N, C-alpha and C positions, 0 to 999 in steps of 0.2 A: 575420483569421487571426493567431494568435499561437502561438509555441512557447516553453514554459517549461522550463528545464533546472535541476535542483536535485539536490543530493547531501546525504547525512547527514554530520554532523560526527564521529560516533564509531562505535563497534562496538555492534551490537544495534539494536533498534527505535529510531526517533527519540524524543526526549524530548518531554514536553508543550510545552515552549517552541518546539521545532522545528515541531511540529504547529501551534501557534498562528501562527507566522510563515508557514507554508504556507497556512493558512486566510486570513490577511490578503491574501496575494498572490492566492489563488484568487478572492476576492471582487472584486478590482480587474480581473480579466481576464474575468469572466463576460459582459461585454457584446459579446464576439466570437462569430461564428457557429461557428468551429471552434477548439478549443484542443487542442494536442498537448502533453502533459506528459511529459517524458523525464527520468529521473533514477534514481539508486540511493539509495533511502531506507532500505535495510537492513532492511525488514520481512522476517519469516521465518514459518515455521510454528510456532504456539504449541502444541506437543505434546511429549509424552515419547517419541514414536516415534523409533527410531534411524534414521539415514540409510539403512541397509539396508532397514528396514521401509517407509520412504517410497518408495524406489526400487521395491520389490516392489509397492506399491500403485499406483504409476504404471504399471508393466508390466501390472498386472491391470486397468487402465482405471478405477481408483477415484479419479479426479480430483475428482469432486464431494465425496467424503468428505474429501479433503485440503483443499479450499477452505474447509471449515468451520473449519480450524485457521489460516487465513491471517490474520496480524496486521493487515495493511492492511484487509482486509474487515471484521475485527472493529472496528477503529478507526473505519472509515466508518459501520458500523452504529450505533455508539455516538455518532456525531455529532462525533467528535473531529478529523476530518480530511476534506478534500475534500467538503464539503457541496455539494450540487447537481451533483456529478459522478457518472457511472455507470461 
């Protein structure tokens, strides 16, 4: 069992260097049965929607549509961060 706590260094999504650092750490902890990763990496929704529109989508239950804009999910899909994590 391991718990990893990490935070971003600036405003906005993490830089490629921060992603690289997290990837290095994640490779070293994959030999554990359970990994709980806690941190504020400052990923956001990558969309031109206003905060009001996002709130309305949440109220309407359109979470799956919003997840498509999730920067963390996009970075994971592109293989830039948290490989082998779900």
